[in-house]
All heavy atoms as an XYZ file, in Angstrom:
659
protein
N      10.674      6.753      7.367
C      11.934      6.209      7.452
C      11.742      4.716      7.631
O      10.791      4.244      8.164
C      12.781      6.739      8.669
C      12.974      8.184      8.617
C      13.673      8.671      9.833
C      13.945     10.201      9.725
N      14.642     10.699     10.838
N      12.782      3.931      7.089
C      12.614      2.482      7.169
C      13.996      1.894      7.418
O      15.062      2.439      7.046
C      11.930      1.846      6.057
C      12.725      1.853      4.746
C      13.466      0.655      4.441
C      12.754      2.898      3.895
C      14.182      0.673      3.254
C      13.472      2.879      2.763
C      14.205      1.776      2.460
N      14.060      0.700      8.012
C      15.288      0.021      8.136
C      15.100     -1.361      7.529
O      14.091     -1.982      7.750
C      15.612     -0.166      9.656
C      16.946     -1.018      9.805
C      15.853      1.168     10.257
N      16.065     -1.809      6.747
C      15.902     -3.177      6.193
C      17.090     -4.057      6.598
O      18.217     -3.624      6.578
C      16.058     -3.006      4.579
O      15.992     -4.276      3.978
N      16.675     -5.220      7.091
C      17.749     -6.187      7.564
C      17.145     -7.580      7.581
O      15.960     -7.751      7.851
C      18.164     -5.830      8.946
N      18.043     -8.559      7.203
C      17.577     -9.917      7.228
C      16.344    -10.261      6.529
O      15.467    -11.069      6.972
C      17.569    -10.461      8.603
C      18.916    -10.427      9.299
O      19.909    -10.685      8.645
O      18.876    -10.139     10.530
N      16.030     -9.576      5.352
C      14.866     -9.883      4.577
C      13.583     -9.192      5.102
O      12.483     -9.369      4.515
N      13.656     -8.440      6.139
C      12.505     -7.762      6.703
C      12.657     -6.279      6.571
O      13.751     -5.728      6.365
N      11.595     -5.591      6.737
C      11.553     -4.124      6.648
C      10.766     -3.571      7.856
O       9.687     -3.999      8.145
C      10.892     -3.560      5.406
C      11.611     -4.052      4.099
C      10.848     -2.057      5.408
C      10.971     -3.706      2.814
N      11.481     -2.659      8.618
C      10.871     -2.011      9.687
C      10.555     -0.626      9.300
O      11.299      0.163      8.913
C      11.836     -1.965     10.913
C      11.218     -1.200     12.139
C      10.370     -1.827     12.959
C      11.606      0.115     12.334
C       9.838     -1.124     14.039
C      11.078      0.790     13.418
C      10.177      0.176     14.251
N       9.229     -0.280      9.382
C       8.740      0.984      8.963
C       8.329      1.741     10.239
O       7.808      1.175     11.232
C       7.512      0.890      8.001
C       7.724      0.203      6.698
C       6.420     -0.130      6.019
C       8.569      1.030      5.817
N       8.373      2.999     10.184
C       7.882      3.805     11.307
C       7.038      4.918     10.718
O       7.216      5.510      9.572
C       8.961      4.406     12.143
O       9.799      5.330     11.377
N       6.003      5.404     11.442
C       5.180      6.497     11.082
C       4.891      7.336     12.284
O       5.201      6.964     13.350
N       4.148      8.414     12.063
C       3.871      9.260     13.099
C       2.371      9.771     12.973
O       1.939     10.066     11.879
C       4.712     10.496     13.127
C       4.417     11.466     14.216
C       5.400     12.653     14.190
C       5.034     13.677     15.226
N       5.915     14.857     15.049
N       1.639      9.689     14.105
C       0.200     10.192     14.028
C       0.259     11.696     13.913
O       0.978     12.398     14.690
C      -0.468      9.825     15.270
C      -1.850     10.406     15.387
C      -2.853      9.878     14.670
C      -2.127     11.454     16.226
C      -4.146     10.376     14.799
C      -3.341     12.033     16.374
C      -4.347     11.453     15.559
N      -0.467     12.177     12.944
C      -0.507     13.626     12.675
C      -1.850     14.195     13.275
O      -2.906     13.818     12.603
C      -0.385     13.941     11.183
C      -0.300     15.431     10.943
O      -0.501     16.196     11.833
O      -0.136     15.729      9.733
N      -1.831     14.950     14.290
C      -3.087     15.429     14.883
C      -3.871     16.193     13.897
O      -5.155     16.232     14.008
C      -2.662     16.242     16.077
C      -3.699     16.234     17.154
C      -3.202     16.833     18.490
O      -2.109     17.388     18.517
N      -3.987     16.653     19.544
N      -3.316     16.831     12.897
C      -4.078     17.600     11.967
C      -4.857     16.781     10.947
O      -5.717     17.209     10.248
C      -3.126     18.562     11.222
C      -2.403     19.567     12.029
C      -1.408     20.360     11.249
C      -3.402     20.471     12.812
N      -4.512     15.500     10.895
C      -5.200     14.537      9.964
C      -6.325     13.748     10.681
O      -6.671     12.613     10.210
C      -4.131     13.591      9.412
C      -3.088     14.193      8.502
C      -3.617     14.715      7.234
O      -4.547     14.104      6.685
N      -3.140     15.766      6.746
N      -6.831     14.289     11.730
C      -7.916     13.566     12.462
C      -9.168     13.189     11.575
O      -9.845     12.306     11.896
C      -8.321     14.326     13.720
C      -7.308     14.345     14.738
C      -7.793     15.109     16.016
O      -8.986     15.447     16.095
N      -6.881     15.333     16.959
N      -9.363     13.987     10.591
C     -10.493     13.721      9.700
C     -10.312     12.510      8.801
O     -11.259     12.028      8.172
N      -9.109     12.068      8.791
C      -8.798     10.838      7.895
C      -8.537      9.670      8.833
O      -7.503      9.556      9.494
C      -7.605     11.088      7.098
C      -7.804     12.138      5.994
C      -6.519     12.264      5.171
C      -6.653     13.358      4.078
N      -5.482     13.464      3.336
N      -9.459      8.761      8.874
C      -9.234      7.568      9.741
C      -7.998      6.770      9.322
O      -7.733      6.639      8.060
C     -10.552      6.713      9.511
C     -11.496      7.522      8.768
C     -10.742      8.682      8.155
N      -7.293      6.319     10.225
C      -6.083      5.468      9.918
C      -5.019      6.122      9.193
O      -4.317      5.525      8.435
C      -6.515      4.102      9.262
C      -7.524      3.397     10.101
C      -8.868      3.292      9.570
C      -7.253      2.662     11.235
C      -9.781      2.591     10.335
C      -8.159      1.986     11.953
C      -9.425      1.877     11.461
N      -4.949      7.482      9.222
C      -3.960      8.216      8.424
C      -2.552      7.840      8.716
O      -1.758      7.722      7.724
C      -4.116      9.785      8.547
O      -3.816     10.122      9.943
N      -2.134      7.461      9.902
C      -0.788      7.107     10.209
C      -0.499      5.757      9.597
O       0.555      5.528      9.033
C      -0.518      6.996     11.694
N      -1.480      4.799      9.654
C      -1.227      3.465      9.122
C      -1.236      3.525      7.577
O      -0.374      2.931      6.937
C      -2.386      2.579      9.540
C      -2.366      1.113      9.037
C      -1.024      0.463      9.514
C      -3.516      0.388      9.577
N      -2.158      4.355      6.985
C      -2.176      4.513      5.581
C      -0.857      5.135      5.028
O      -0.323      4.731      4.019
C      -3.350      5.391      5.109
N      -0.307      6.134      5.754
C       0.933      6.773      5.369
C       2.079      5.744      5.402
O       2.870      5.771      4.566
C       1.166      7.904      6.378
O       2.464      8.487      6.074
N       2.089      4.905      6.415
C       3.175      3.951      6.569
C       3.081      2.923      5.481
O       4.054      2.495      4.909
C       3.111      3.262      7.899
O       3.220      4.296      8.921
C       4.263      2.336      8.154
N       1.865      2.382      5.189
C       1.688      1.459      4.131
C       1.996      2.056      2.776
O       2.604      1.369      1.890
C       0.304      0.869      4.072
C      -0.021     -0.067      5.290
C      -1.547     -0.404      5.269
C       0.752     -1.327      5.192
N       1.750      3.360      2.600
C       2.096      4.024      1.266
C       3.573      4.094      1.146
O       4.186      3.903      0.111
C       1.516      5.427      1.338
C       1.563      6.085     -0.078
O       1.172      5.438     -1.064
O       2.032      7.199     -0.121
N       4.276      4.316      2.262
C       5.725      4.378      2.316
C       6.282      2.949      1.905
O       7.205      2.854      1.095
C       6.306      4.699      3.644
C       7.757      4.728      3.883
C       8.245      4.817      5.266
O       7.393      4.899      6.169
N       9.484      4.831      5.417
N       5.722      1.891      2.442
C       6.089      0.495      2.105
C       5.899      0.226      0.653
O       6.845     -0.264     -0.001
C       5.331     -0.512      2.965
C       5.613     -1.980      2.546
C       6.870     -2.477      2.732
C       4.608     -2.730      1.978
C       7.119     -3.809      2.409
C       4.880     -3.997      1.568
C       6.126     -4.616      1.811
O       6.409     -5.836      1.435
N       4.735      0.640      0.116
C       4.449      0.472     -1.310
C       5.498      1.272     -2.188
O       5.919      0.786     -3.242
C       3.048      0.940     -1.677
S       1.779     -0.162     -0.964
N       5.891      2.473     -1.679
C       6.932      3.182     -2.417
C       8.234      2.483     -2.434
O       9.026      2.522     -3.437
N       8.630      1.772     -1.322
C       9.866      0.974     -1.278
C       9.732     -0.115     -2.300
O      10.699     -0.414     -3.041
C      10.154      0.445      0.139
C      10.418      1.567      1.115
C      11.225     -0.626      0.116
C      10.255      1.165      2.527
N       8.622     -0.755     -2.402
C       8.459     -1.889     -3.325
C       8.579     -1.450     -4.848
O       8.862     -2.257     -5.680
C       7.050     -2.580     -3.148
C       6.931     -3.303     -1.881
C       5.553     -3.933     -1.837
C       8.005     -4.468     -1.744
N       8.339     -0.123     -5.048
C       8.424      0.333     -6.484
C       9.777      0.475     -6.936
O       9.952      0.711     -8.160
C       7.620      1.639     -6.558
C       6.077      1.493     -6.412
C       5.470      2.887     -6.394
C       5.550      0.680     -7.496
N      10.847      0.380     -6.068
C      12.172      0.472     -6.589
C      12.553     -0.708     -7.343
O      12.020     -1.816     -7.125
C      13.199      0.615     -5.342
C      13.166      1.918     -4.686
N      12.378      2.223     -3.635
C      13.726      3.123     -5.099
C      12.472      3.469     -3.325
N      13.304      4.072     -4.173
N      13.335     -0.587     -8.314
C      13.810     -1.715     -9.250
C      14.276     -2.884     -8.541
O      13.959     -3.991     -8.962
C      14.800     -1.222    -10.296
C      14.225     -0.210    -11.254
C      15.226      0.215    -12.342
O      16.158     -0.543    -12.548
O      15.047      1.297    -12.874
N      15.028     -2.792     -7.454
C      15.608     -3.935     -6.850
C      14.627     -4.724     -6.099
O      14.918     -5.820     -5.545
C      16.792     -3.572     -5.937
C      16.457     -2.523     -4.868
O      15.492     -1.811     -5.107
O      17.173     -2.467     -3.885
N      13.396     -4.260     -5.929
C      12.295     -4.901     -5.187
C      11.240     -5.480     -6.136
O      10.158     -5.858     -5.756
C      11.650     -3.926     -4.249
C      12.578     -3.448     -3.195
S      13.048     -4.653     -1.940
C      11.563     -4.839     -1.028
N      11.543     -5.542     -7.461
C      10.531     -5.942     -8.498
C       9.868     -7.295     -8.165
O       8.641     -7.439     -8.262
C      11.142     -5.953     -9.858
N      10.659     -8.343     -7.756
C      10.082     -9.684     -7.548
C       9.187     -9.637     -6.356
O       8.159    -10.222     -6.279
C      11.137    -10.682     -7.450
O      11.953    -10.469     -6.248
N       9.612     -8.897     -5.322
C       8.811     -8.773     -4.138
C       7.485     -7.968     -4.441
O       6.431     -8.386     -3.947
C       9.492     -8.019     -3.009
O      10.749     -8.737     -2.773
C       8.741     -7.944     -1.743
N       7.580     -7.030     -5.301
C       6.374     -6.180     -5.634
C       5.373     -7.102     -6.296
O       4.230     -7.047     -5.979
C       6.866     -5.074     -6.541
C       5.631     -4.243     -7.036
C       6.087     -3.329     -8.141
C       5.610     -3.868     -9.447
N       5.578     -3.028    -10.555
N       5.832     -8.005     -7.244
C       4.913     -8.863     -7.908
C       4.279     -9.844     -7.016
O       3.064    -10.136     -7.054
C       5.667     -9.612     -8.991
C       6.195     -8.713    -10.203
C       4.965     -7.839    -10.762
O       3.895     -8.431    -10.991
O       5.190     -6.687    -11.002
N       5.039    -10.383     -6.089
C       4.467    -11.278     -5.083
C       3.361    -10.600     -4.209
O       2.377    -11.172     -3.969
C       5.559    -11.854     -4.139
C       6.507    -12.840     -4.846
C       7.569    -13.317     -3.953
C       8.626    -14.094     -4.613
N       9.721    -14.402     -3.692
N       3.737     -9.402     -3.731
C       2.805     -8.726     -2.904
C       1.526     -8.345     -3.609
O       0.399     -8.417     -3.165
C       3.517     -7.390     -2.298
C       2.407     -6.491     -1.661
C       4.502     -7.771     -1.328
N       1.746     -7.895     -4.915
C       0.584     -7.491     -5.784
C      -0.348     -8.664     -5.964
O      -1.579     -8.550     -5.887
C       1.018     -6.944     -7.099
N       0.197     -9.833     -6.238
C      -0.565    -11.057     -6.470
C      -1.371    -11.411     -5.275
O      -2.589    -11.658     -5.267
C       0.312    -12.208     -6.930
C      -0.408    -13.513     -7.064
C      -1.209    -13.695     -8.180
C      -0.368    -14.435     -6.041
C      -1.954    -14.953     -8.238
C      -1.044    -15.650     -6.148
C      -1.860    -15.863     -7.289
N      -0.645    -11.365     -4.144
C      -1.294    -11.757     -2.779
C      -2.391    -10.809     -2.419
O      -3.459    -11.186     -1.978
C      -0.322    -11.809     -1.746
C       0.641    -13.033     -1.866
C       1.725    -13.030     -0.840
O       2.143    -12.004     -0.272
N       2.419    -14.134     -0.649
N      -2.166     -9.481     -2.602
C      -3.208     -8.514     -2.330
C      -4.391     -8.616     -3.217
O      -5.595     -8.513     -2.804
C      -2.603     -7.018     -2.450
C      -1.719     -6.665     -1.309
C      -1.038     -5.279     -1.632
C      -2.391     -6.679      0.023
N      -4.221     -8.870     -4.550
C      -5.332     -9.065     -5.407
C      -6.148    -10.268     -4.985
O      -7.332    -10.246     -5.092
C      -4.859     -9.230     -6.869
C      -4.498     -7.871     -7.529
C      -4.230     -8.106     -9.004
N      -3.138     -7.192     -9.452
C      -1.882     -7.526     -9.668
N      -1.590     -8.780     -9.582
N      -1.048     -6.621    -10.051
N      -5.481    -11.321     -4.653
C      -6.143    -12.542     -4.235
C      -6.940    -12.431     -2.958
O      -8.128    -12.838     -2.907
C      -5.090    -13.672     -3.995
O      -4.426    -13.996     -5.160
N      -6.398    -11.700     -2.000
C      -7.093    -11.573     -0.722
C      -8.127    -10.462     -0.685
O      -9.248    -10.691     -0.269
C      -6.035    -11.281      0.382
C      -6.714    -10.908      1.682
C      -5.156    -12.489      0.598
N      -7.865     -9.363     -1.339
C      -8.674     -8.182     -1.265
C      -9.804     -8.227     -2.306
O     -10.931     -7.568     -2.101
C      -7.848     -6.884     -1.350
C      -6.979     -6.661     -0.162
C      -6.096     -5.472     -0.420
C      -7.649     -6.478      1.174
N      -9.479     -8.698     -3.477
C     -10.455     -8.557     -4.558
C     -10.866     -7.215     -4.835
O     -10.103     -6.275     -4.965
N     -12.235     -6.999     -4.900
C     -12.783     -5.676     -5.191
C     -12.488     -4.569     -4.146
O     -12.519     -3.431     -4.325
C     -14.251     -5.780     -5.401
C     -14.565     -6.507     -6.671
C     -16.104     -6.599     -6.835
C     -16.500     -7.351     -8.126
N     -17.870     -7.431     -8.313
N     -12.236     -5.098     -2.892
C     -11.971     -4.174     -1.778
C     -10.708     -3.379     -1.951
O     -10.568     -2.441     -1.310
C     -12.020     -4.909     -0.475
C     -13.298     -5.636     -0.117
C     -14.454     -4.728     -0.068
O     -14.332     -3.602      0.455
O     -15.504     -5.111     -0.591
N      -9.746     -3.880     -2.824
C      -8.547     -3.103     -3.086
C      -8.839     -1.714     -3.593
O      -8.073     -0.833     -3.326
C      -7.613     -3.927     -4.051
O      -8.293     -4.005     -5.333
N      -9.931     -1.580     -4.212
C     -10.311     -0.197     -4.776
C     -10.314      0.881     -3.680
O      -9.796      1.891     -3.776
C     -11.648     -0.294     -5.411
C     -12.222      1.002     -5.818
C     -11.862      1.673     -7.030
C     -13.166      1.701     -4.937
C     -12.382      2.904     -7.361
C     -13.679      2.936     -5.276
C     -13.233      3.544     -6.513
O     -13.786      4.768     -6.748
N     -10.929      0.466     -2.481
C     -11.049      1.389     -1.354
C      -9.702      1.647     -0.777
O      -9.386      2.858     -0.450
C     -11.926      0.868     -0.293
C     -13.370      0.590     -0.757
N     -14.161      1.622     -1.090
C     -13.965     -0.539     -0.926
C     -15.351      1.035     -1.469
N     -15.257     -0.268     -1.389
N      -8.742      0.713     -0.719
C      -7.464      0.977     -0.107
C      -6.617      1.893     -1.059
O      -5.799      2.659     -0.528
C      -6.762     -0.304      0.096
C      -7.224     -1.206      1.310
C      -6.588     -2.508      1.369
C      -7.099     -0.342      2.572
N      -6.863      1.777     -2.288
C      -6.034      2.626     -3.308
C      -6.343      4.141     -3.087
O      -5.652      5.012     -3.476
C      -6.193      2.193     -4.713
O      -7.560      2.281     -5.055
C      -5.635      0.831     -4.942
N      -7.498      4.412     -2.575
C      -7.966      5.717     -2.334
C      -7.162      6.420     -1.185
O      -7.030      7.657     -1.173
C      -9.482      5.914     -2.072
C     -10.309      5.424     -3.169
C     -10.024      6.233     -4.405
C     -10.789      5.835     -5.613
N     -10.205      6.441     -6.877
N      -6.721      5.631     -0.252
C      -5.977      6.168      0.945
C      -4.473      5.797      0.867
O      -3.664      6.285      1.628
C      -6.629      5.781      2.306
C      -6.579      4.197      2.443
C      -7.982      6.323      2.458
C      -6.955      3.804      3.850
N      -4.136      4.894     -0.051
C      -2.767      4.489     -0.194
C      -2.348      4.604     -1.711
O      -2.479      3.646     -2.451
C      -2.511      2.999      0.309
C      -3.003      2.834      1.695
C      -1.109      2.602      0.165
C      -3.048      1.423      2.226
N      -2.035      5.793     -2.138
C      -1.758      5.975     -3.537
C      -0.805      5.035     -4.210
O      -0.978      4.645     -5.357
C      -1.292      7.452     -3.554
C      -1.745      8.062     -2.320
C      -1.854      6.951     -1.301
N       0.354      4.718     -3.578
C       1.344      3.857     -4.160
C       0.809      2.485     -4.356
O       1.252      1.734     -5.180
C       2.625      3.830     -3.354
C       3.472      5.074     -3.567
O       3.475      5.643     -4.658
N       4.178      5.554     -2.538
N      -0.269      2.093     -3.602
C      -0.757      0.774     -3.794
C      -1.439      0.632     -5.210
O      -1.316     -0.427     -5.851
C      -1.830      0.527     -2.700
C      -2.558     -0.819     -2.762
C      -1.547     -1.985     -2.627
C      -3.580     -0.959     -1.655
N      -1.997      1.679     -5.675
C      -2.637      1.681     -7.012
C      -1.651      1.385     -8.123
O      -1.801      0.648     -9.048
C      -3.373      2.929     -7.295
N      -0.383      1.935     -7.885
C       0.671      1.757     -8.818
C       1.160      0.348     -8.847
O       1.398     -0.368     -9.817
C       1.862      2.649     -8.484
O       1.429      3.978     -8.458
C       2.985      2.550     -9.476
N       1.186     -0.275     -7.594
C       1.635     -1.661     -7.478
C       0.712     -2.589     -8.038
O       1.024     -3.560     -8.791
C       1.910     -2.011     -5.989
C       3.208     -1.315     -5.530
C       1.969     -3.460     -5.752
C       3.525     -1.503     -4.095
N      -0.631     -2.406     -7.858
C      -1.665     -3.307     -8.305
C      -1.878     -3.111     -9.855
O      -2.342     -4.026    -10.461
C      -2.951     -3.054     -7.565
C      -2.924     -3.460     -6.088
C      -4.308     -3.136     -5.435
C      -2.544     -4.926     -5.921
N      -1.459     -1.981    -10.351
C      -1.526     -1.703    -11.762
C      -2.869     -1.568    -12.314
O      -3.827     -1.210    -11.536
N      -3.088     -1.770    -13.536
C      -4.387     -1.519    -14.306
C      -5.420     -2.572    -13.969
O      -6.505     -2.466    -14.460
C      -4.118     -1.362    -15.747
O      -3.611     -2.628    -16.247
N      -5.118     -3.538    -13.195
C      -6.132     -4.601    -12.888
C      -7.046     -4.272    -11.720
O      -7.646     -5.178    -11.170
C      -5.370     -5.878    -12.572
C      -4.517     -6.315    -13.701
C      -3.750     -7.678    -13.341
O      -4.250     -8.427    -12.594
O      -2.690     -7.831    -13.973
N      -7.112     -2.989    -11.341
C      -8.035     -2.563    -10.269
C      -9.392     -2.821    -10.661
O      -9.862     -2.379    -11.815
C      -7.777     -1.117     -9.860
C      -6.561     -0.892     -9.049
C      -6.375      0.629     -8.796
C      -6.559     -1.559     -7.762
N     -10.191     -3.419     -9.796
C     -11.629     -3.624    -10.146
C     -12.445     -2.277    -10.022
O     -12.028     -1.388     -9.242
C     -12.141     -4.592     -9.063
C     -11.166     -4.427     -7.898
C      -9.904     -3.996     -8.524
N     -13.403     -2.138    -10.794
C     -14.279     -0.983    -10.793
C     -15.497     -1.407    -10.048
O     -16.170     -2.412    -10.347
C     -14.650     -0.477    -12.244
C     -15.606      0.634    -12.148
C     -13.355     -0.185    -12.967
N     -15.879     -0.651     -9.046
C     -17.039     -0.927     -8.251
C     -18.289     -0.264     -8.775
O     -18.231      0.884     -9.134
C     -16.842     -0.481     -6.758
C     -15.698     -1.157     -6.018
C     -15.642     -0.577     -4.641
C     -15.954     -2.633     -5.950
N     -19.317     -1.058     -8.876
C     -20.700     -0.486     -9.185
C     -21.489     -0.317     -7.996
O     -21.587     -1.251     -7.141
C     -21.363     -1.405    -10.180
C     -20.641     -1.484    -11.472
O     -20.085     -0.539    -11.923
N     -20.754     -2.639    -12.135
N     -21.954      0.894     -7.732
C     -22.781      1.160     -6.477
C     -24.312      1.109     -6.756
O     -24.903      1.967     -6.340
C     -22.323      2.503     -5.855
C     -20.920      2.477     -5.385
N     -20.564      1.877     -4.278
C     -19.838      3.085     -5.886
C     -19.301      2.021     -4.037
N     -18.800      2.706     -4.990
N     -24.730      0.101     -7.549
C     -26.164      0.020     -7.819
C     -26.890     -0.932     -6.996
O     -26.353     -1.698     -6.374
C     -26.332     -0.249     -9.301
O     -25.523     -1.337     -9.741
């Protein structure tokens, strides 16, 4: 659930005791929810700004976040870096 007011978004999440094997599952779930909100058509300009900023700051590390935040991969698009583990 989220509340939007005055240009801000308040998100809430809940820790799921059954998800103990997944570190930061509550945070990842909440960020995935935020990314889902950005995917709505009326948030297109915000989505582009967030995507640009995340690509700039995270670089190749964005790959790891997309594994736990599925909607983030959609926001970042096909420009996700491929990691070589050699």
